[in-house]
C-alpha positions as CSV (number, residue, x, y, z in Angstrom):
1,M,29.1,-9.9,3.3
2,T,26.8,-9.7,0.3
3,G,25.6,-13.4,0.2
4,K,25.4,-15.6,-2.8
5,P,23.0,-15.8,-5.7
6,L,20.0,-18.1,-5.0
7,T,18.5,-20.8,-7.1
8,P,14.8,-21.7,-6.8
9,R,13.9,-24.8,-4.8
10,R,12.4,-27.8,-6.4
11,G,8.9,-28.8,-5.5
12,E,9.8,-32.1,-4.1
13,E,12.3,-30.5,-1.7
14,V,9.6,-28.1,-0.4
15,L,6.9,-30.8,-0.1
16,R,9.2,-33.3,1.5
17,A,10.0,-30.8,4.2
18,I,6.3,-30.1,4.8
19,E,5.5,-33.8,5.0
20,E,8.3,-34.4,7.6
21,E,6.9,-31.7,9.9
22,Y,3.1,-31.9,9.3
23,G,2.4,-35.4,8.1
24,E,1.4,-36.9,4.7
25,V,0.6,-34.5,1.9
26,V,-2.9,-35.3,0.6
27,R,-2.9,-32.8,-2.3
28,A,-0.4,-30.2,-3.4
29,A,-0.3,-27.4,-5.9
30,S,2.0,-24.5,-6.8
31,A,2.0,-21.3,-8.8
32,P,4.8,-19.1,-10.1
33,G,5.8,-15.6,-9.3
34,R,5.9,-13.4,-12.3
35,A,8.3,-10.8,-13.7
36,D,6.5,-7.7,-14.9
37,F,8.2,-7.9,-18.2
38,L,6.6,-5.3,-20.5
39,N,4.2,-2.3,-20.2
40,T,4.5,-1.9,-16.4
41,H,1.8,0.3,-14.8
42,Q,-0.5,-0.1,-17.8
43,D,-2.9,-2.9,-16.9
44,Y,-5.2,-0.8,-14.8
45,K,-5.5,1.6,-17.7
46,G,-6.9,-1.1,-20.0
47,L,-3.7,-1.5,-22.0
48,P,-2.2,-4.9,-22.9
49,V,0.7,-6.1,-20.7
50,V,3.3,-8.9,-20.8
51,P,4.0,-10.9,-17.6
52,V,6.6,-13.7,-17.6
53,A,6.3,-16.5,-15.1
54,V,9.5,-17.5,-13.4
55,N,10.5,-20.6,-11.4
56,L,10.2,-18.9,-8.0
57,R,7.0,-20.6,-6.9
58,T,4.5,-20.7,-4.0
59,Y,3.5,-24.2,-2.8
60,A,0.3,-25.1,-1.0
61,A,-0.3,-28.5,0.4
62,V,-3.3,-30.2,2.1
63,V,-2.0,-32.2,5.0
64,E,-5.3,-33.1,6.6
65,E,-9.0,-33.1,5.7
66,L,-11.2,-31.2,8.1
67,P,-15.0,-31.5,8.0
68,D,-16.1,-28.0,9.1
69,R,-13.2,-25.5,8.9
70,F,-10.0,-24.4,7.3
71,E,-6.6,-24.0,8.9
72,I,-3.7,-22.4,7.1
73,I,-0.1,-22.4,8.2
74,S,2.5,-20.0,6.6
75,L,6.0,-21.4,6.9
76,N,7.4,-18.1,5.6
77,L,5.8,-16.2,8.6
78,K,6.8,-19.0,10.9
79,R,10.5,-18.6,10.0
80,E,10.1,-14.9,10.7
81,G,8.7,-15.6,14.2
82,A,5.4,-13.9,13.3
83,E,1.8,-15.1,13.7
84,H,1.5,-17.8,11.1
85,V,-1.7,-19.9,11.7
86,D,-5.2,-18.9,10.8
87,A,-8.4,-20.9,11.3
88,F,-11.9,-20.1,10.0
89,P,-15.2,-21.8,9.1
90,L,-16.4,-22.9,5.6
91,K,-18.3,-19.6,5.3
92,P,-15.5,-17.1,6.2
93,V,-15.4,-13.4,6.7
94,L,-12.3,-11.3,6.4
95,K,-10.5,-10.5,9.6
96,G,-8.9,-7.2,8.4
97,G,-6.0,-5.3,9.7
98,G,-3.6,-6.8,7.1
99,W,-4.1,-10.3,8.5
100,F,-2.2,-12.8,6.3
101,G,-5.1,-15.3,6.4
102,D,-7.4,-12.9,4.6
103,Y,-5.9,-14.0,1.3
104,F,-7.0,-17.6,1.9
105,R,-10.4,-16.4,3.3
106,A,-10.9,-14.2,0.2
107,V,-10.2,-17.2,-2.1
108,V,-12.8,-19.3,-0.3
109,I,-15.3,-16.4,-0.4
110,A,-14.6,-16.0,-4.2
111,L,-15.2,-19.7,-4.8
112,R,-18.5,-19.6,-2.9
113,E,-19.8,-16.4,-4.6
114,A,-19.0,-18.0,-8.0
115,G,-21.3,-20.9,-7.1
116,Y,-18.7,-23.6,-6.3
117,E,-19.6,-26.0,-3.5
118,V,-17.2,-25.7,-0.5
119,R,-18.3,-28.9,1.1
120,R,-15.4,-29.6,3.5
121,G,-12.3,-27.9,4.8
122,C,-8.7,-28.8,5.2
123,R,-5.4,-27.9,6.9
124,V,-3.1,-26.3,4.4
125,V,0.6,-25.6,4.7
126,V,2.0,-22.8,2.5
127,D,5.7,-22.2,1.6
128,S,6.9,-19.7,-1.0
129,D,10.1,-18.6,-2.7
130,V,8.3,-15.5,-4.1
131,P,9.5,-12.5,-2.0
132,I,6.6,-10.6,-0.3
133,G,6.5,-7.0,-1.5
134,G,9.3,-7.7,-4.0
135,G,7.4,-6.8,-7.2
136,L,7.0,-10.4,-8.3
137,G,3.3,-10.9,-7.7
138,S,3.6,-12.7,-4.4
139,S,0.0,-12.2,-3.4
140,A,-1.2,-13.5,-6.8
141,A,1.0,-16.5,-6.7
142,L,-0.5,-17.3,-3.2
143,E,-4.1,-16.9,-4.5
144,V,-3.5,-18.9,-7.6
145,A,-1.7,-21.7,-5.8
146,L,-4.5,-21.9,-3.3
147,L,-7.2,-21.9,-6.0
148,K,-5.3,-24.6,-7.9
149,L,-5.1,-26.6,-4.7
150,L,-8.8,-26.3,-4.0
151,D,-9.6,-27.0,-7.6
152,A,-7.8,-30.3,-7.2
153,Y,-9.2,-30.9,-3.7
154,Y,-12.8,-30.4,-4.8
155,G,-12.5,-31.6,-8.4
156,A,-14.0,-28.4,-9.6
157,G,-12.3,-28.5,-13.1
158,L,-11.4,-24.8,-13.2
159,S,-9.7,-23.4,-16.3
160,R,-6.6,-21.3,-16.2
161,K,-8.8,-18.2,-17.0
162,E,-11.3,-19.1,-14.3
163,I,-8.5,-19.4,-11.7
164,A,-7.0,-16.1,-12.8
165,E,-10.4,-14.3,-12.6
166,L,-11.3,-15.8,-9.2
167,A,-7.8,-14.8,-7.8
168,F,-8.4,-11.3,-9.2
169,K,-11.8,-11.1,-7.6
170,A,-10.4,-12.3,-4.3
171,E,-7.8,-9.6,-4.1
172,N,-9.5,-6.7,-5.9
173,A,-13.2,-7.0,-5.1
174,I,-13.2,-8.9,-1.8
175,M,-10.0,-7.6,-0.2
176,G,-10.3,-4.2,-1.8
177,I,-6.7,-4.0,-3.1
178,P,-6.5,-1.8,-6.2
179,C,-4.7,-4.3,-8.5
180,G,-5.0,-5.1,-12.1
181,R,-5.2,-8.6,-13.6
182,L,-1.5,-8.9,-14.7
183,D,-0.3,-10.9,-11.7
184,Q,-3.1,-13.4,-11.5
185,Y,-3.1,-14.2,-15.2
186,G,0.7,-14.3,-15.4
187,S,0.8,-16.8,-12.5
188,S,-2.1,-18.9,-13.7
189,Y,-1.1,-19.2,-17.4
190,G,2.7,-19.3,-17.0
191,G,5.3,-18.7,-19.7
192,A,5.1,-15.3,-21.5
193,I,1.7,-14.0,-22.3
194,L,0.1,-10.9,-23.8
195,L,-2.9,-10.1,-21.6
196,H,-5.5,-7.8,-23.1
197,T,-6.8,-6.1,-20.0
198,R,-10.2,-5.0,-21.3
199,P,-13.1,-7.5,-21.3
200,P,-13.1,-10.3,-22.3
201,Y,-9.5,-10.4,-21.2
202,H,-8.0,-12.3,-24.1
203,V,-4.7,-14.0,-23.6
204,E,-2.1,-14.6,-26.3
205,E,0.8,-17.0,-25.4
206,L,4.0,-15.5,-26.8
207,P,6.9,-17.4,-28.4
208,L,9.5,-15.7,-26.2
209,G,11.7,-18.8,-25.8
210,A,13.9,-20.0,-23.0
211,I,15.4,-16.6,-21.9
212,N,17.5,-16.3,-18.8
213,L,16.7,-13.7,-16.1
214,V,18.3,-12.4,-12.9
215,I,15.9,-11.1,-10.3
216,A,17.3,-8.8,-7.7
217,D,15.3,-8.0,-4.6
218,S,16.1,-4.5,-3.4
219,G,14.8,-5.4,0.1
220,I,12.8,-2.2,0.1
221,R,9.2,-3.0,0.6
222,H,6.3,-1.2,-1.0
223,R,2.5,-1.5,-1.1
224,V,0.6,-1.2,-4.4
225,A,-2.1,0.6,-2.5
226,D,0.4,3.4,-1.8
227,I,1.5,3.8,-5.4
228,H,-1.3,3.1,-7.9
229,P,-4.0,5.5,-6.6
230,R,-1.5,8.4,-6.6
231,R,-0.5,7.9,-10.2
232,Q,-4.1,7.3,-11.2
233,A,-5.1,10.6,-9.6
234,E,-2.3,12.4,-11.4
235,I,-3.4,11.0,-14.8
236,E,-7.0,12.1,-14.1
237,R,-5.9,15.6,-13.2
238,G,-4.1,15.8,-16.6
239,L,-7.1,14.4,-18.4
240,S,-9.4,16.9,-16.8
241,Q,-7.1,19.8,-17.7
242,L,-6.9,18.6,-21.3
243,L,-10.7,18.3,-21.6
244,E,-11.1,21.9,-20.2
245,M,-9.1,23.3,-23.1
246,S,-11.5,25.1,-25.5
247,D,-9.1,24.6,-28.5
248,L,-8.6,20.8,-28.0
249,P,-9.5,19.2,-31.3
250,Q,-12.8,17.2,-31.3
251,R,-11.0,14.0,-32.4
252,L,-8.7,14.1,-29.4
253,R,-11.6,15.0,-27.1
254,E,-13.5,11.9,-28.2
255,L,-10.5,9.7,-27.6
256,L,-9.9,11.0,-24.0
257,G,-12.0,10.6,-20.8
258,R,-11.9,11.8,-17.3
259,R,-11.0,8.6,-15.5
260,Y,-7.6,6.9,-16.0
261,W,-9.2,3.8,-17.7
262,E,-11.5,5.7,-20.0
263,P,-9.2,7.1,-22.8
264,R,-8.7,5.0,-25.9
265,W,-5.0,5.0,-25.2
266,E,-4.2,2.7,-28.1
267,E,-5.5,5.2,-30.6
268,L,-3.9,8.3,-29.1
269,R,-0.6,9.6,-30.6
270,L,1.8,11.6,-28.5
271,E,2.8,13.9,-31.4
272,E,-0.9,15.0,-31.6
273,L,-1.3,15.5,-27.9
274,E,2.1,17.1,-27.1
275,P,1.1,20.7,-27.9
276,Y,-1.7,20.5,-25.4
277,L,0.3,18.6,-22.8
278,D,2.7,21.5,-22.6
279,R,-0.1,23.5,-21.0
280,V,-0.9,20.7,-18.4
281,E,0.5,20.5,-14.9
282,A,4.0,19.0,-15.3
283,K,3.6,15.8,-13.3
284,A,0.2,15.0,-14.8
285,A,1.5,15.6,-18.3
286,D,4.4,13.3,-17.7
287,R,2.1,10.5,-16.5
288,I,0.2,10.7,-19.8
289,R,3.4,10.9,-21.8
290,F,4.6,7.8,-19.9
291,T,1.4,5.9,-20.8
292,L,1.7,6.5,-24.5
293,L,5.5,5.9,-24.8
294,M,5.4,2.8,-22.7
295,H,2.7,1.3,-24.9
296,H,4.7,2.2,-28.0
297,T,7.8,0.5,-26.8
298,T,5.8,-2.6,-25.9
299,L,4.4,-2.8,-29.5
300,L,8.0,-2.8,-30.7
301,A,8.9,-5.6,-28.3
302,L,5.9,-7.6,-29.4
303,K,6.9,-7.3,-33.0
304,L,10.5,-8.4,-32.0
305,I,9.2,-11.4,-30.1
306,R,6.8,-12.6,-32.9
307,E,9.1,-11.8,-35.9
308,R,12.6,-12.1,-34.2
309,S,13.7,-8.8,-35.8
310,L,13.1,-5.1,-36.1
311,S,13.7,-2.7,-39.0
312,A,16.7,-0.4,-39.1
313,R,14.4,2.6,-38.2
314,E,12.9,0.7,-35.2
315,L,16.4,-0.3,-34.0
316,E,17.5,3.3,-34.2
317,E,14.5,4.3,-32.1
318,I,15.8,2.2,-29.2
319,G,19.4,3.3,-29.7
320,L,20.8,0.4,-31.7
321,E,22.5,-0.1,-35.0
322,P,21.3,-2.3,-37.8
323,G,22.4,-5.9,-37.2
324,A,21.7,-5.9,-33.5
325,T,20.8,-9.4,-32.1
326,F,17.4,-10.4,-30.7
327,M,18.8,-10.3,-27.1
328,E,20.4,-6.9,-27.7
329,A,17.2,-5.5,-29.0
330,L,15.0,-6.9,-26.3
331,G,17.5,-5.7,-23.6
332,A,17.4,-2.2,-25.2
333,I,13.6,-2.1,-24.9
334,L,13.7,-3.2,-21.3
335,N,16.2,-0.3,-20.7
336,K,13.9,2.1,-22.4
337,Q,10.9,1.0,-20.3
338,H,12.9,1.4,-17.1
339,E,13.9,4.9,-18.1
340,L,10.3,5.8,-18.7
341,L,9.4,4.4,-15.3
342,R,12.2,6.3,-13.7
343,D,11.9,9.7,-15.5
344,L,8.2,10.1,-16.3
345,Y,6.4,7.9,-13.7
346,E,8.9,8.5,-10.9
347,V,8.7,5.1,-9.3
348,S,12.5,4.4,-9.1
349,L,14.8,5.2,-6.1
350,P,18.6,5.8,-5.9
351,E,19.0,2.4,-4.3
352,L,17.3,0.8,-7.3
353,E,19.4,2.7,-9.8
354,A,22.6,1.6,-8.1
355,I,21.6,-2.0,-8.3
356,R,20.5,-1.7,-11.9
357,D,23.7,0.1,-12.9
358,A,25.7,-2.7,-11.4
359,M,23.7,-5.3,-13.3
360,L,24.2,-3.6,-16.6
361,E,28.0,-3.1,-16.0
362,A,28.2,-6.8,-15.2
363,G,26.9,-7.7,-18.6
364,A,23.1,-7.7,-18.6
365,Y,21.5,-6.8,-21.9
366,G,18.8,-4.7,-20.1
367,A,17.3,-4.3,-16.7
368,K,14.1,-2.7,-15.4
369,I,11.8,-2.4,-12.4
370,S,9.4,-5.3,-12.0
371,G,6.1,-4.3,-10.4
372,A,4.9,-1.1,-8.9
373,G,8.3,0.3,-8.1
374,L,9.6,2.5,-5.2
375,G,11.2,-0.7,-4.0
376,G,10.7,-4.3,-4.8
377,A,12.6,-6.1,-7.5
378,L,14.5,-5.5,-10.7
379,I,14.8,-8.0,-13.6
380,A,17.7,-8.3,-15.9
381,L,18.0,-10.1,-19.2
382,V,21.2,-12.1,-19.4
383,D,23.0,-14.8,-21.3
384,E,23.1,-18.1,-19.5
385,G,26.8,-17.8,-18.6
386,A,26.4,-14.3,-17.2
387,G,23.7,-15.0,-14.7
388,S,26.0,-15.6,-11.7
389,R,28.1,-12.5,-12.5
390,V,25.1,-10.2,-12.8
391,A,23.4,-11.6,-9.7
392,T,26.6,-11.2,-7.7
393,A,27.0,-7.6,-8.9
394,A,23.4,-6.8,-7.8
395,L,24.2,-8.2,-4.3
396,E,27.4,-6.2,-4.0
397,A,25.4,-3.0,-5.0
398,G,22.9,-3.5,-2.2
399,A,20.3,-6.0,-3.3
400,S,19.1,-8.2,-0.3
401,R,18.7,-11.3,-2.5
402,A,19.2,-12.3,-6.1
403,W,18.0,-15.3,-8.1
404,I,19.1,-16.8,-11.4
405,V,15.8,-17.9,-12.9
406,R,14.2,-19.2,-16.0
407,V,10.7,-18.9,-17.6
408,D,8.4,-21.4,-16.0
409,E,5.0,-23.0,-16.5
410,G,1.8,-21.8,-14.7
411,A,-0.2,-23.1,-11.9
412,R,0.0,-26.9,-11.6
413,E,-1.0,-29.7,-9.3
414,E,2.2,-31.2,-7.8
415,A,2.7,-34.9,-8.3
416,W,6.0,-35.0,-6.5
417,R,6.5,-38.6,-5.3
């Protein structure tokens, strides 16, 4: 049996179930998962990225005020029969060893280090539809939901950007996980955004519209910490080999750097760099080619989203004829980006390819990896009427779960009664 496509739960359904088991909900907040829509694997290089929030959400509810400690209960872990309760004082330290409660502890530490008063604790129940390790920003959705909850609980008045930055600090600086800011900003702001990932981290809200997506969870789990450092090291090997070439033009030398975030990637042109990449270690050269080509296709997508059309030359570049529709063009760009992830960044797997092929054959305009890859989720752009067919095809091809989703708003306090 392959199962059936899933639809996201409503907030009132989740919170009513929490209240029935744990008592009256004092405060509640939620945050969305995000589809890694455009320019995947680019945020840690300082390039702009486009996350899209979806209506798979993480819910966090205060069910009791506590004077001197926090307690957190994970219903997802409880359903799995795993350890699911953590308790810690108002001035916490991390427990380590992959302990689930460290996400909440890190959020409290981030708040305290930023100067916010943590004057009382609470018992918090968390329930989430965002699959863990599924390439949909589950950890960021948890961090952002908790911060939105504590913002309401303490009356801190945090902005969307402040919540995103605190969530990033909690995961990156405090927990030591080498993530970029894409997930936290995508979850906090919601909708479709263009996030500029160099300071001051400007956000542009994009007029993407009410597109329909199918998300297919491969069921294959990955860890960002196992993928990002390897690709970053490969880029740095390539950069080092380029800079050691005595005949490298001074202009290119000035645009490059030795660390993966140092090049002025936006100003580099592949056609200028290609003669020198041919003399670089093959994998390292491909990682640099990927970076430049991925960014170029993202620029095409941004023009399409803002202007709703592309020129005949630009359409030809993504394999389409003049007169292609907006959805056809956007789908073609998603396909192009997946091919770059597969062929030049090598973060796909045969199992992912089988699921993706099935989604395309069932009528998706385009489909790509969402997240770090080597497992996790795929996202497909579909017409409203094709969602069930595409999701069913993904399940039949090996996906463990599939959802039919829409673009959703960002972190919010839940007024559910």
